[in-house]
Residue, then its C-alpha position, 0 to 999 in steps of 0.5 A: m578331431t585330428g591325428p591318428a585314429y588309434l593309439a599305438s603301443d608304447t604311446v605315452l600320454r601325459e608323460r605318465y600312461e604308457i599304452l600296452r595294448e587295445i582291450g576293447r571298443g565302444g561306439y565312440s571309444v577305444v579302451y587300452l591297457a596301460r601302465d601308470r609309470q608313477i605308481d608302476g601299476q596297470v590302469a585302463v585308458k578309455l580314449l574318446v573318439p566321438p564324431p567331429a560334429g559332436a566332439q566338443v559336447a562329448r568331451e565336456r559332458m564326459r568331463r563332468e560325468v567323470q567328476a561326479v562318478r569319481g566320487l563313487s567308492h563302492a566294491n562293485i563299481v570300477a573306480v574312475f581316476d581322472f579325465l585328461e586331455e593331451g593334444p587332440w586326445s581326450f581320455i578317461v583313466m580307470e581301474y583295470v579289471a583283469g577278468p572278462d565282461l559278463q557277455v564274454r563269460v556267458r559266451e565262453r562258459g555258458p549261463l550262470d547258475g542261480d547262486e552265481a546270478v544272485q551274487l552278481g545281481r546283488g552286487i550290481a544292484a548295490a552299486l546302482a543303489a549307491a550311485h542313484r542315491r547321489g543322483i547318478l544314473h548309469r543309463d547303459v547297464k548291460p553284460q558288456n559293462i559288467l566286468l568280473d574280477p578273477d575272484g568272481r566279483a561283479r564290477l559295474t563300469d562305464f557310468g555315463s558312457a551312453k551320453l558319449d557313445g551315441q547309443v539309443g534312448v533320450t535324456a531330459t534334454g533329448a540327448l541319446a543315451g543307452t543301448l537299444i536292446y537293454s533300454a527300458p520301454e519308457v526310454l525307447a518311447g522318448r521319456r527320460g528314464d529314472a532309477r527304474a530304467d536301470i533296474y529294467a536293464l539289470g533285470l534283462t541282464l540277469y535274464y541273459a546271464l541265466t539263459g544265455e539269450l534274450p527274450e524272444r524278439p522280432s530280430s537281433q537288432v531290436p529289443p524284446v517286446p515289453l510284457p506287462g508281467g515281465f520276462h520269465p527266464r524259468s520258461i527257458v531254463g526250468t531249474i531256475p528257482e521260482w522266487l528268482d524267476q519272479i524277481i527278474a519278471r518284476a524287474t523287467a515289467a513293462a510299466p515302471e510302477d510295476r518294477f522294484p522302485t529302487a535298486a536297494a529294494l531289488e538287492e533286498a529281494l535277491g537277498k531273500p531266497g525262497a521269497v516270491t516277489s510277483v509283479p504287482s497287478s496293474e488292476v490294483i492301481n486305480r486308473c482314470v476312466l477318461c485318460g487312463g492315467p493314475d488315479p491315486l485318490g480313487l476318484g474314478l477320474c484323475p484330478a487333471c480330468g475333473g476328479s475332485t474330493g468336493i461334493a459331486d453336485t454337477l452332471i456332465f451331459l454331451q451336447r445333443t446331436r442328430g443323424a450321422a453326428r450322433q452315430t459318430t459320437a456314440a462310436r467315440l464313446g465306445e472307444l472311451l467308456p468301459a466295455t460294460i456300458s451297453p450300446e443302448d446307453r452309449l447311444a442315449a448319452a450321445r443323444g444327450e439324454r444320459p449323463l456321463f459323469r457326476v462331479s464337483r462343480v470345481g472339476s466340471e470345467r476340467l472334465m469338459e475340457q478333456l471331453g472337448r479334446r476328444q471331440l465330445p463337447g459337453r454341458a454341465v447341469p447342476a444335479k438339482r436341476a436335472w429335470g431340465a435335462f429331460p428330452p422335450g419329446y419325452v416330456a411331451l409324450v408323458g403329457s400326451v399320455v396323461i391328457m389322453g387318459e383324462l379324456a378317456g376318463s368319462a368312459m373309464p373312470l379308473l383312468l382318471w386317477t391311474t393315468p396321472v399316477f402312471g405319468a408321475l411314475l414315468l417322470l420319476g423313472a426318467h428323473r432317476v435316469v438323468r441323475t445316474p451317470l453312466v460312469a459312477s465314481p467308486a465308493r472309497p474310504a476317506d483314508l487321508p485327512l481332509e486337509l492333506e487330501e486337498r493338498v494332494l488334489e491341488s498338486l496333482t491337478r497342477l501337474s502335467p502328465g509326466t514323471a513328476r505326476s507319475l511319481l507323486a501318484d505312486v507316493v500318494r497311492t502307497t501312503r493311502i494304503l498305510f493311512g488306511q491301516l492306521a485307521r483300522t489298527g490305531d496309531p499308538h506311536r503317532i506316525a500319522p503326522a510324520l507320514g503327513e509331513l512326508l506326503t506334503a514334502a513329496c507334493v512340493s518336490a513333485g512341483e519343483l521337479a515338474d518346473l525343472d523338467e519344463n526348464l530343461t526342455r526350454f533350455e535344449r530348445q534355446r541351445d539349438r538356436f545358438a550358432t556356437l555353444p554358449d559359455g557354461w551351458v554344459d556346466t549348467l545342464s549337467r548340474c541341473e540334470r544331476t539335481r533332477d535325478a537326485l530328487v527323482q530318486r528321493l521320491l522313489e525312496a519315499m514310495t519304497v519306505v512307505g511301502q516297507l512301513q506297512t510291515q515294519s514296526a510302528e515304533e521304528a517308523a517315525p525316525v525313518l519318516a522324519e529323515l526321509t522328509r528332511e532329505l526330500k525338503g533338502e532336495a526340493e530346495g536344491q531343485a528350486a535353485a537349479a530351476e532358477e539357475i536355468t531360468r537366469f541362464l535362458e534370460r541371459k541368452s535370449 
């Protein structure tokens, strides 16, 4: 970019916007107060000043962000009017809000009281909910991006600016987005955040608003260390109501699945003074004993690791080892298996004498593949052939005992019949041991109809670890709970079929989401090989990202709606489920079209 670094007062852009004075700066932007000569009113002009190397990408991405955000009309969102260019300048014209931002308000007048924080939180949560419904994530919620009208109303600004300002975090394509200090843990770990990342940032912003500081952190340049139970502002300011403290703790929980699933759910919680909304215990979420991932069907092993609803007719042993290799195997098992398993049992498994798991034949191949990745080669033995798993030395020992007893029978006739009985008991005990896995699948109710459970299992098996599998697992878990309630109380209004249709639509949507995520990754890798930016790549990327985020939002809403139905009147439930199912199917169709668009684009450019 050429030209002066900043605009001087009295500069007129597009013969319409007269620059009055500078009112703020971002990483790669400067905000001015300006007069719109056409309407004789004040506006804010955000001048984009990205580094030259990324100027073209920044301008194109922000143009499309503005096109999307311009359609948002909400009382708590600062209106965006246009994205314009003149000569070397690219700038955004926005509504001017006369009040300070939240950070300035807290710094100058001190923390907000509980009522003020609740009002602010509800307004910003409502703004996020409106944006998320349209597949628009903010990605940079923080005190500086919350402006306060003179009447105290909170206004959220700078949607999409994180993509421009070079701040920390990643999008689906690896682009940096979000402010380091307020970024959710999953974003800092390199994953694309969904609506729950915005919820985390809002929760941390409310913590700051109530206390005037952020939770304890190693230095002022790094974010607070995430906590499973979230952050409690009441530990700093004891007058904060317990219910509000619990809401903020849940919003800032380290794991996305422990937070409010949608901004609308957070707003609803803030509108119920006195209701305690604690962070869900991660213990109630079934985890795979092998990989630690979600196990929504309660199989003990997740579908990707061999969990199956089929008949558990196959025992999984480790290959027999000796010497130092056996000790190494036992040590690896110690890291893998639950702490309740004794060292003796781990050693027996390392010798190949005790089975680790009992699974279906279908799941045994996936399970042995997962064990192989952990340098624990396994062998599958049909349960009906468990005799063949006896250690040869043990069989020889029992045989020797029987033979010695028979030989001694001439002197002690009692041994003639007691020794074979003793040998048989030893073999029966050993048979029970070799048929009993160290890690047993938990007993679980058959909550879902068999056909639906098989569909869910197939979908979860096919999905790789990532957003799609995680979201589907959450929907399945909440749906199972509701199906269980219907089984116990009956289903007089017949919502079970509608619930099944919703879960089926969620399976299809998760598959489409996974395909699009894979294509977006391929898209970015392909783009890196271009000497110049190909025509239309920003359009394609922006459109597909927004389609992707909209589908993620629908899956989050599905989880929320199913959770609410646990306490909602069954008479009202069927229409809600039917409407959400239609939306999921529509988003999935759009997702499939977006994935096809990227595929065609890649094939054209390869």
